[in-house]
N, CA, C and O atoms as a GROMACS GRO file, in nm:
protein
  364
    1UNK      N    1   6.693  15.610   8.767
    1UNK     CA    2   6.834  15.576   8.780
    1UNK      C    3   6.901  15.609   8.646
    1UNK      O    4   6.855  15.567   8.540
    2UNK      N    5   7.009  15.684   8.652
    2UNK     CA    6   7.081  15.718   8.528
    2UNK      C    7   7.132  15.592   8.458
    2UNK      O    8   7.168  15.493   8.522
    3UNK      N    9   7.135  15.598   8.327
    3UNK     CA   10   7.178  15.481   8.249
    3UNK      C   11   7.322  15.442   8.278
    3UNK      O   12   7.355  15.323   8.278
    4UNK      N   13   7.408  15.540   8.304
    4UNK     CA   14   7.548  15.506   8.332
    4UNK      C   15   7.561  15.430   8.465
    4UNK      O   16   7.642  15.339   8.477
    5UNK      N   17   7.480  15.468   8.564
    5UNK     CA   18   7.482  15.397   8.692
    5UNK      C   19   7.428  15.256   8.674
    5UNK      O   20   7.485  15.160   8.727
    6UNK      N   21   7.318  15.243   8.601
    6UNK     CA   22   7.262  15.111   8.575
    6UNK      C   23   7.363  15.023   8.501
    6UNK      O   24   7.380  14.906   8.534
    7UNK      N   25   7.429  15.079   8.402
    7UNK     CA   26   7.530  15.004   8.327
    7UNK      C   27   7.644  14.961   8.418
    7UNK      O   28   7.690  14.847   8.409
    8UNK      N   29   7.689  15.049   8.506
    8UNK     CA   30   7.797  15.015   8.599
    8UNK      C   31   7.754  14.903   8.694
    8UNK      O   32   7.831  14.811   8.719
    9UNK      N   33   7.633  14.910   8.746
    9UNK     CA   34   7.584  14.807   8.838
    9UNK      C   35   7.569  14.672   8.768
    9UNK      O   36   7.606  14.569   8.823
   10UNK      N   37   7.515  14.674   8.646
   10UNK     CA   38   7.499  14.549   8.572
   10UNK      C   39   7.635  14.489   8.535
   10UNK      O   40   7.656  14.368   8.548
   11UNK      N   41   7.727  14.574   8.489
   11UNK     CA   42   7.861  14.526   8.458
   11UNK      C   43   7.927  14.467   8.582
   11UNK      O   44   7.988  14.360   8.575
   12UNK      N   45   7.914  14.535   8.694
   12UNK     CA   46   7.975  14.487   8.819
   12UNK      C   47   7.912  14.355   8.863
   12UNK      O   48   7.983  14.266   8.909
   13UNK      N   49   7.781  14.342   8.850
   13UNK     CA   50   7.713  14.218   8.891
   13UNK      C   51   7.757  14.100   8.806
   13UNK      O   52   7.790  13.994   8.859
   14UNK      N   53   7.757  14.117   8.675
   14UNK     CA   54   7.794  14.007   8.586
   14UNK      C   55   7.942  13.972   8.601
   14UNK      O   56   7.977  13.854   8.611
   15UNK      N   57   8.028  14.072   8.602
   15UNK     CA   58   8.172  14.046   8.612
   15UNK      C   59   8.207  13.982   8.745
   15UNK      O   60   8.283  13.885   8.748
   16UNK      N   61   8.153  14.033   8.854
   16UNK     CA   62   8.186  13.977   8.985
   16UNK      C   63   8.130  13.835   9.000
   16UNK      O   64   8.193  13.751   9.063
   17UNK      N   65   8.013  13.808   8.943
   17UNK     CA   66   7.956  13.674   8.950
   17UNK      C   67   8.044  13.574   8.874
   17UNK      O   68   8.075  13.466   8.925
   18UNK      N   69   8.084  13.611   8.753
   18UNK     CA   70   8.167  13.519   8.673
   18UNK      C   71   8.304  13.499   8.735
   18UNK      O   72   8.352  13.385   8.745
   19UNK      N   73   8.369  13.607   8.777
   19UNK     CA   74   8.504  13.593   8.830
   19UNK      C   75   8.506  13.520   8.963
   19UNK      O   76   8.593  13.435   8.986
   20UNK      N   77   8.412  13.551   9.052
   20UNK     CA   78   8.410  13.482   9.181
   20UNK      C   79   8.375  13.334   9.162
   20UNK      O   80   8.429  13.249   9.233
   21UNK      N   81   8.286  13.302   9.067
   21UNK     CA   82   8.254  13.162   9.042
   21UNK      C   83   8.376  13.088   8.989
   21UNK      O   84   8.404  12.975   9.032
   22UNK      N   85   8.448  13.149   8.899
   22UNK     CA   86   8.568  13.086   8.843
   22UNK      C   87   8.676  13.067   8.948
   22UNK      O   88   8.734  12.959   8.959
   23UNK      N   89   8.704  13.171   9.024
   23UNK     CA   90   8.810  13.163   9.125
   23UNK      C   91   8.772  13.063   9.234
   23UNK      O   92   8.857  12.985   9.278
   24UNK      N   93   8.647  13.065   9.279
   24UNK     CA   94   8.605  12.969   9.380
   24UNK      C   95   8.612  12.827   9.326
   24UNK      O   96   8.648  12.734   9.398
   25UNK      N   97   8.576  12.810   9.199
   25UNK     CA   98   8.583  12.677   9.138
   25UNK      C   99   8.726  12.625   9.131
   25UNK      O  100   8.752  12.510   9.162
   26UNK      N  101   8.818  12.711   9.088
   26UNK     CA  102   8.958  12.669   9.078
   26UNK      C  103   9.014  12.638   9.217
   26UNK      O  104   9.083  12.538   9.236
   27UNK      N  105   8.986  12.724   9.314
   27UNK     CA  106   9.038  12.701   9.450
   27UNK      C  107   8.976  12.576   9.512
   27UNK      O  108   9.046  12.499   9.578
   28UNK      N  109   8.847  12.555   9.491
   28UNK     CA  110   8.782  12.436   9.545
   28UNK      C  111   8.838  12.310   9.480
   28UNK      O  112   8.863  12.210   9.548
   29UNK      N  113   8.858  12.313   9.349
   29UNK     CA  114   8.914  12.198   9.279
   29UNK      C  115   9.056  12.168   9.329
   29UNK      O  116   9.091  12.052   9.350
   30UNK      N  117   9.136  12.271   9.348
   30UNK     CA  118   9.273  12.250   9.397
   30UNK      C  119   9.272  12.194   9.538
   30UNK      O  120   9.356  12.112   9.574
   31UNK      N  121   9.176  12.239   9.619
   31UNK     CA  122   9.172  12.197   9.758
   31UNK      C  123   9.124  12.053   9.773
   31UNK      O  124   9.178  11.978   9.854
   32UNK      N  125   9.022  12.014   9.695
   32UNK     CA  126   8.960  11.884   9.722
   32UNK      C  127   8.940  11.796   9.600
   32UNK      O  128   8.892  11.683   9.612
   33UNK      N  129   8.974  11.846   9.482
   33UNK     CA  130   8.950  11.766   9.362
   33UNK      C  131   8.803  11.769   9.324
   33UNK      O  132   8.722  11.837   9.387
   34UNK      N  133   8.770  11.696   9.218
   34UNK     CA  134   8.632  11.695   9.171
   34UNK      C  135   8.565  11.567   9.219
   34UNK      O  136   8.570  11.464   9.152
   35UNK      N  137   8.503  11.574   9.335
   35UNK     CA  138   8.433  11.458   9.388
   35UNK      C  139   8.287  11.494   9.413
   35UNK      O  140   8.239  11.598   9.368
   36UNK      N  141   8.217  11.410   9.485
   36UNK     CA  142   8.073  11.428   9.505
   36UNK      C  143   8.039  11.556   9.581
   36UNK      O  144   7.932  11.612   9.560
   37UNK      N  145   8.127  11.602   9.667
   37UNK     CA  146   8.099  11.721   9.747
   37UNK      C  147   8.144  11.851   9.680
   37UNK      O  148   8.125  11.959   9.736
   38UNK      N  149   8.202  11.841   9.561
   38UNK     CA  150   8.256  11.960   9.495
   38UNK      C  151   8.152  12.070   9.481
   38UNK      O  152   8.176  12.184   9.522
   39UNK      N  153   8.037  12.039   9.424
   39UNK     CA  154   7.934  12.140   9.400
   39UNK      C  155   7.886  12.204   9.530
   39UNK      O  156   7.861  12.324   9.535
   40UNK      N  157   7.874  12.125   9.634
   40UNK     CA  158   7.828  12.177   9.763
   40UNK      C  159   7.931  12.275   9.820
   40UNK      O  160   7.895  12.384   9.865
   41UNK      N  161   8.057  12.236   9.819
   41UNK     CA  162   8.162  12.322   9.873
   41UNK      C  163   8.180  12.446   9.785
   41UNK      O  164   8.191  12.557   9.837
   42UNK      N  165   8.183  12.427   9.653
   42UNK     CA  166   8.200  12.540   9.561
   42UNK      C  167   8.086  12.641   9.574
   42UNK      O  168   8.110  12.761   9.581
   43UNK      N  169   7.962  12.592   9.578
   43UNK     CA  170   7.848  12.685   9.586
   43UNK      C  171   7.848  12.761   9.719
   43UNK      O  172   7.810  12.878   9.722
   44UNK      N  173   7.890  12.697   9.826
   44UNK     CA  174   7.900  12.767   9.954
   44UNK      C  175   8.006  12.875   9.952
   44UNK      O  176   7.986  12.985  10.004
   45UNK      N  177   8.119  12.844   9.891
   45UNK     CA  178   8.226  12.944   9.879
   45UNK      C  179   8.183  13.058   9.788
   45UNK      O  180   8.209  13.175   9.818
   46UNK      N  181   8.119  13.026   9.677
   46UNK     CA  182   8.076  13.130   9.583
   46UNK      C  183   7.967  13.218   9.644
   46UNK      O  184   7.966  13.340   9.622
   47UNK      N  185   7.875  13.159   9.719
   47UNK     CA  186   7.768  13.235   9.784
   47UNK      C  187   7.825  13.339   9.878
   47UNK      O  188   7.768  13.447   9.894
   48UNK      N  189   7.937  13.308   9.941
   48UNK     CA  190   8.003  13.403  10.031
   48UNK      C  191   8.088  13.503   9.954
   48UNK      O  192   8.092  13.621   9.990
   49UNK      N  193   8.156  13.459   9.848
   49UNK     CA  194   8.252  13.544   9.778
   49UNK      C  195   8.186  13.644   9.683
   49UNK      O  196   8.237  13.755   9.666
   50UNK      N  197   8.073  13.609   9.621
   50UNK     CA  198   8.015  13.697   9.521
   50UNK      C  199   7.975  13.834   9.576
   50UNK      O  200   8.008  13.934   9.514
   51UNK      N  201   7.904  13.843   9.690
   51UNK     CA  202   7.871  13.977   9.740
   51UNK      C  203   7.995  14.062   9.772
   51UNK      O  204   7.993  14.183   9.755
   52UNK      N  205   8.100  13.997   9.819
   52UNK     CA  206   8.223  14.071   9.848
   52UNK      C  207   8.283  14.124   9.718
   52UNK      O  208   8.322  14.241   9.710
   53UNK      N  209   8.291  14.038   9.617
   53UNK     CA  210   8.346  14.080   9.488
   53UNK      C  211   8.261  14.191   9.426
   53UNK      O  212   8.315  14.286   9.369
   54UNK      N  213   8.129  14.181   9.437
   54UNK     CA  214   8.040  14.283   9.383
   54UNK      C  215   8.062  14.417   9.452
   54UNK      O  216   8.072  14.521   9.386
   55UNK      N  217   8.069  14.416   9.585
   55UNK     CA  218   8.089  14.541   9.660
   55UNK      C  219   8.223  14.606   9.624
   55UNK      O  220   8.231  14.728   9.609
   56UNK      N  221   8.326  14.525   9.610
   56UNK     CA  222   8.458  14.579   9.574
   56UNK      C  223   8.454  14.638   9.434
   56UNK      O  224   8.505  14.748   9.412
   57UNK      N  225   8.394  14.568   9.340
   57UNK     CA  226   8.390  14.615   9.202
   57UNK      C  227   8.306  14.742   9.188
   57UNK      O  228   8.342  14.832   9.114
   58UNK      N  229   8.195  14.749   9.259
   58UNK     CA  230   8.111  14.869   9.253
   58UNK      C  231   8.184  14.988   9.313
   58UNK      O  232   8.175  15.100   9.260
   59UNK      N  233   8.256  14.965   9.422
   59UNK     CA  234   8.318  15.078   9.491
   59UNK      C  235   8.447  15.127   9.426
   59UNK      O  236   8.467  15.248   9.413
   60UNK      N  237   8.535  15.037   9.384
   60UNK     CA  238   8.662  15.083   9.327
   60UNK      C  239   8.671  15.070   9.176
   60UNK      O  240   8.769  15.114   9.117
   61UNK      N  241   8.569  15.010   9.114
   61UNK     CA  242   8.570  14.993   8.969
   61UNK      C  243   8.590  15.122   8.891
   61UNK      O  244   8.675  15.127   8.802
   62UNK      N  245   8.514  15.228   8.922
   62UNK     CA  246   8.532  15.354   8.848
   62UNK      C  247   8.673  15.412   8.862
   62UNK      O  248   8.729  15.464   8.766
   63UNK      N  249   8.729  15.403   8.981
   63UNK     CA  250   8.865  15.454   9.003
   63UNK      C  251   8.966  15.375   8.921
   63UNK      O  252   9.053  15.433   8.857
   64UNK      N  253   8.953  15.243   8.923
   64UNK     CA  254   9.046  15.159   8.847
   64UNK      C  255   9.032  15.186   8.698
   64UNK      O  256   9.132  15.198   8.627
   65UNK      N  257   8.907  15.197   8.650
   65UNK     CA  258   8.884  15.223   8.507
   65UNK      C  259   8.948  15.356   8.465
   65UNK      O  260   9.016  15.362   8.363
   66UNK      N  261   8.925  15.461   8.542
   66UNK     CA  262   8.983  15.592   8.509
   66UNK      C  263   9.135  15.588   8.512
   66UNK      O  264   9.200  15.646   8.425
   67UNK      N  265   9.191  15.520   8.611
   67UNK     CA  266   9.336  15.511   8.622
   67UNK      C  267   9.397  15.438   8.503
   67UNK      O  268   9.498  15.481   8.448
   68UNK      N  269   9.336  15.328   8.464
   68UNK     CA  270   9.388  15.250   8.351
   68UNK      C  271   9.376  15.330   8.222
   68UNK      O  272   9.470  15.334   8.142
   69UNK      N  273   9.262  15.392   8.200
   69UNK     CA  274   9.244  15.468   8.077
   69UNK      C  275   9.337  15.590   8.071
   69UNK      O  276   9.388  15.624   7.965
   70UNK      N  277   9.359  15.654   8.184
   70UNK     CA  278   9.454  15.765   8.187
   70UNK      C  279   9.594  15.716   8.156
   70UNK      O  280   9.669  15.780   8.081
   71UNK      N  281   9.631  15.601   8.212
   71UNK     CA  282   9.763  15.545   8.187
   71UNK      C  283   9.782  15.508   8.041
   71UNK      O  284   9.894  15.514   7.990
   72UNK      N  285   9.676  15.468   7.975
   72UNK     CA  286   9.683  15.433   7.833
   72UNK      C  287   9.655  15.553   7.742
   72UNK      O  288   9.658  15.541   7.620
   73UNK      N  289   9.629  15.666   7.804
   73UNK     CA  290   9.596  15.789   7.730
   73UNK      C  291   9.479  15.765   7.634
   73UNK      O  292   9.483  15.806   7.517
   74UNK      N  293   9.378  15.700   7.685
   74UNK     CA  294   9.260  15.668   7.606
   74UNK      C  295   9.153  15.774   7.630
   74UNK      O  296   9.122  15.804   7.746
   75UNK      N  297   9.096  15.832   7.525
   75UNK     CA  298   8.997  15.938   7.544
   75UNK      C  299   8.865  15.889   7.603
   75UNK      O  300   8.784  15.971   7.645
   76UNK      N  301   8.841  15.760   7.605
   76UNK     CA  302   8.716  15.709   7.661
   76UNK      C  303   8.720  15.697   7.812
   76UNK      O  304   8.623  15.650   7.873
   77UNK      N  305   8.829  15.738   7.873
   77UNK     CA  306   8.845  15.722   8.016
   77UNK      C  307   8.741  15.798   8.094
   77UNK      O  308   8.687  15.747   8.192
   78UNK      N  309   8.712  15.917   8.052
   78UNK     CA  310   8.621  16.000   8.127
   78UNK      C  311   8.512  16.052   8.033
   78UNK      O  312   8.535  16.146   7.957
   79UNK      N  313   8.394  15.991   8.038
   79UNK     CA  314   8.288  16.033   7.947
   79UNK      C  315   8.255  16.182   7.955
   79UNK      O  316   8.212  16.241   7.856
   80UNK      N  317   8.275  16.243   8.071
   80UNK     CA  318   8.245  16.386   8.083
   80UNK      C  319   8.336  16.470   7.993
   80UNK      O  320   8.298  16.580   7.954
   81UNK      N  321   8.456  16.419   7.961
   81UNK     CA  322   8.547  16.491   7.873
   81UNK      C  323   8.503  16.484   7.727
   81UNK      O  324   8.540  16.570   7.647
   82UNK      N  325   8.425  16.385   7.692
   82UNK     CA  326   8.380  16.371   7.555
   82UNK      C  327   8.287  16.485   7.514
   82UNK      O  328   8.280  16.520   7.397
   83UNK      N  329   8.218  16.544   7.610
   83UNK     CA  330   8.128  16.655   7.577
   83UNK      C  331   8.208  16.778   7.538
   83UNK      O  332   8.155  16.868   7.471
   84UNK      N  333   8.333  16.785   7.580
   84UNK     CA  334   8.418  16.899   7.548
   84UNK      C  335   8.479  16.888   7.409
   84UNK      O  336   8.529  16.987   7.355
   85UNK      N  337   8.476  16.770   7.351
   85UNK     CA  338   8.532  16.752   7.218
   85UNK      C  339   8.444  16.822   7.117
   85UNK      O  340   8.322  16.825   7.129
   86UNK      N  341   8.507  16.879   7.019
   86UNK     CA  342   8.432  16.950   6.917
   86UNK      C  343   8.375  16.852   6.818
   86UNK      O  344   8.444  16.761   6.771
   87UNK      N  345   8.249  16.870   6.786
   87UNK     CA  346   8.182  16.787   6.688
   87UNK      C  347   8.203  16.847   6.549
   87UNK      O  348   8.217  16.969   6.537
   88UNK      N  349   8.206  16.765   6.446
   88UNK     CA  350   8.219  16.821   6.311
   88UNK      C  351   8.094  16.901   6.277
   88UNK      O  352   7.985  16.870   6.326
   89UNK      N  353   8.107  17.003   6.196
   89UNK     CA  354   7.990  17.084   6.164
   89UNK      C  355   7.884  17.004   6.087
   89UNK      O  356   7.917  16.920   6.003
   90UNK      N  357   7.759  17.032   6.118
   90UNK     CA  358   7.649  16.965   6.050
   90UNK      C  359   7.638  17.016   5.907
   90UNK      O  360   7.661  17.133   5.879
   91UNK      N  361   7.604  16.925   5.818
   91UNK     CA  362   7.593  16.966   5.678
   91UNK      C  363   7.451  17.005   5.643
   91UNK      O  364   7.424  17.042   5.529
   0.00000   0.00000   0.00000
């Protein structure tokens, strides 16, 4: 597996896990407050939401990243373009 693909999958897994846990926690707290059933309801919601968030991030993440970097005119947007940059001469 190429390192860039592995990095994208790991980034997507960690980011989607954290964001879905946070959003499910906030929504669960708003819906029912922090009582004895909070953890049960939150974990059930997160168990359902995390795979959805992961699939979305894996599928559209590269498109969003490229679009944002192009909009900011950032040269790191497309790693394939970095190979076209001229390197300073070796001493």
